[in-house]
C-alpha positions in Angstrom: 17.0 19.3 27.5 16.2 21.5 30.5 16.0 20.0 34.0 12.3 19.6 34.9 13.1 20.7 38.4 15.3 23.8 38.1 15.2 24.4 34.3 19.0 24.2 34.1 20.0 23.5 30.5 22.8 21.0 31.2 22.5 17.4 32.4 24.5 14.2 32.0 23.4 10.6 31.3 24.0 8.3 34.2 22.3 5.2 32.8 20.8 4.0 29.4 18.7 1.0 28.5 16.4 -0.1 25.7 12.7 -0.6 26.3 11.3 -4.2 26.2 10.3 -4.0 22.5 13.6 -2.3 21.5 11.9 0.7 19.9 13.2 3.3 22.3 16.0 4.0 24.8 15.4 5.2 28.4 18.0 7.5 29.7 18.5 8.4 33.3 19.9 11.9 33.6 21.3 14.0 36.4 21.1 17.8 36.4 24.5 19.5 36.6 23.0 22.3 38.7 20.6 20.8 41.3 21.9 17.2 41.0 18.3 15.8 40.8 17.7 12.9 38.4 15.0 12.4 35.8 14.2 10.0 32.9 14.0 10.7 29.2 12.9 8.4 26.4 14.5 8.6 23.0 13.0 7.0 19.9 13.3 7.4 16.1 11.1 10.3 14.8 8.0 9.1 12.8 5.3 11.5 11.9 1.9 10.8 10.5 0.3 13.3 8.0 -3.4 13.5 8.5 -6.0 14.3 5.8 -6.1 18.0 7.0 -2.4 18.3 6.4 -1.6 18.4 10.1 1.3 16.1 11.2 1.5 14.4 14.5 3.8 11.8 16.0 2.9 8.2 15.3 1.1 6.6 18.2 0.9 2.9 18.7 -1.8 3.5 21.4 -4.0 5.3 18.8 -3.6 2.4 16.4 -4.7 0.0 19.2 -7.6 2.2 20.2 -8.9 2.3 16.6 -8.6 -1.5 16.2 -10.2 -2.1 19.6 -13.4 -0.5 18.3 -13.5 -2.9 15.4 -12.9 -5.8 17.8 -15.8 -5.1 20.1 -17.8 -8.2 20.9 -15.1 -10.4 19.3 -12.8 -12.9 21.1 -9.8 -10.7 20.9 -7.6 -10.2 24.0 -5.8 -7.0 25.0 -2.5 -9.0 24.6 -3.4 -9.7 21.0 -4.2 -6.0 20.4 -0.9 -5.1 21.9 0.9 -7.5 19.6 -0.9 -6.1 16.6 0.1 -2.6 17.6 3.7 -3.7 17.8 3.6 -5.3 14.4 2.1 -2.2 12.8 4.7 0.0 14.4 7.5 -2.3 13.3 6.1 -2.4 9.7 5.8 1.4 9.4 9.2 2.1 10.9 10.7 -0.5 8.6 9.8 1.6 5.6 12.6 4.0 6.7 10.4 7.0 6.1 10.3 9.9 8.6 6.7 10.8 7.5 3.8 8.5 6.5 0.2 9.3 5.6 -2.7 7.9 7.5 -3.4 5.8 4.3 0.0 4.1 4.8 -0.8 3.4 8.5 -4.2 2.0 7.5 -2.7 -0.4 5.0 -0.2 -1.6 7.7 -3.2 -2.4 10.0 -5.2 -4.4 7.5 -2.8 -7.4 7.2 -2.3 -8.1 10.9 -6.0 -7.5 11.6 -7.1 -9.9 9.0 -4.9 -12.6 10.6 -6.3 -11.7 14.0 -10.1 -11.7 13.3 -11.9 -11.6 10.0 -15.1 -10.0 11.3 -13.1 -7.2 12.9 -11.1 -6.9 9.7 -14.3 -6.4 7.6 -15.5 -3.8 10.1 -12.3 -1.8 9.9 -12.0 -2.2 6.1 -15.6 -1.1 5.6 -14.7 2.3 7.0 -11.2 2.4 5.6 -12.5 1.5 2.1 -15.7 3.6 2.5 -18.1 0.7 1.7 -21.5 2.2 0.9 -23.6 -0.8 -0.4 -24.3 -4.4 0.3 -22.4 -5.3 -2.9 -19.2 -3.9 -1.4 -19.5 -6.2 1.6 -20.4 -9.2 -0.6 -17.4 -8.6 -2.9 -15.1 -8.2 0.1 -16.3 -11.4 1.7 -16.1 -13.3 -1.6 -12.5 -12.0 -2.0 -11.7 -13.3 1.5 -13.1 -16.7 0.7 -11.2 -16.9 -2.5 -8.0 -15.9 -0.8 -8.5 -18.4 2.0 -9.3 -21.2 -0.5 -6.1 -20.3 -2.4 -4.0 -20.5 0.8 -5.4 -24.0 1.4 -4.7 -25.0 -2.3 -8.4 -25.5 -3.0 -8.7 -23.0 -5.7 -11.5 -20.4 -5.9 -15.0 -21.6 -4.7 -17.7 -22.2 -7.3 -19.6 -19.1 -8.1 -17.1 -16.8 -6.3 -17.9 -13.2 -7.0 -14.8 -11.4 -8.2 -14.9 -7.8 -7.1 -13.2 -5.3 -5.0 -11.2 -6.6 -2.1 -10.8 -4.9 1.3 -7.2 -3.9 0.5 -8.0 -1.9 -2.6 -11.4 -1.8 -4.2 -11.3 1.5 -6.0 -13.2 3.2 -3.2 -10.0 3.9 -1.2 -10.2 7.5 -0.1 -6.5 7.6 0.3 -6.8 8.5 3.9 -7.6 6.6 7.1 -8.3 9.7 9.2 -7.6 9.7 12.9 -7.1 6.1 13.9 -7.5 6.8 17.5 -10.9 7.9 18.8 -12.8 5.0 17.2 -16.4 6.1 16.8 -18.9 4.7 14.4 -22.3 3.0 14.0 -21.8 0.2 11.6 -22.1 2.1 8.3 -25.2 1.5 6.2 -26.4 -1.7 7.8 -24.4 -4.1 5.7 -24.1 -7.8 6.5 -21.3 -7.3 9.1 -23.0 -6.0 12.3 -21.4 -4.1 15.1 -19.3 -1.0 15.7 -16.7 0.1 13.3 -13.5 2.1 14.0 -13.2 5.8 13.2 -10.6 5.4 10.5 -11.4 7.4 7.4 -14.0 9.4 9.3 -11.5 12.1 10.2 
């Protein structure tokens, strides 16, 4: 790349080290012309295809920003959000694909978010799955209860309503939209109150 100071096209690497999470390499370079030093960051290319067809680089910060909206008012720390963002990035990079849809990114978010906070999970899923009735929320909550009972070995609770779950209820639009700006007003007033992320609103 060109030197940011004199625009000379040649530079040499004088030091390299990985970032703390191991997803990128920082390289310290020295310009062959003016001898000034500058830093570059190298990471594996991963592009996200938005609903409009536009592609943009995957951004962990945008994932965290979208999830932060769903977590407003919940006992979720910034450290926990950072860890979730790292898990999501590791999951999508582990697919080995150079390009992913926003739908794929949304699916990667749902699992870690469910483990982090169930209320935030329902808020996020209500937008991602385009809930538009009380029945959608009730079915999602019933599915969560059934799944949690199964994890404890209790079996499904009596009277459990079997219906669409948050990870795939037939209302999936196939897109999560822009996961970053996080605006929303809580949908149609379903049983889960509070702000929702902007996923699927893009």
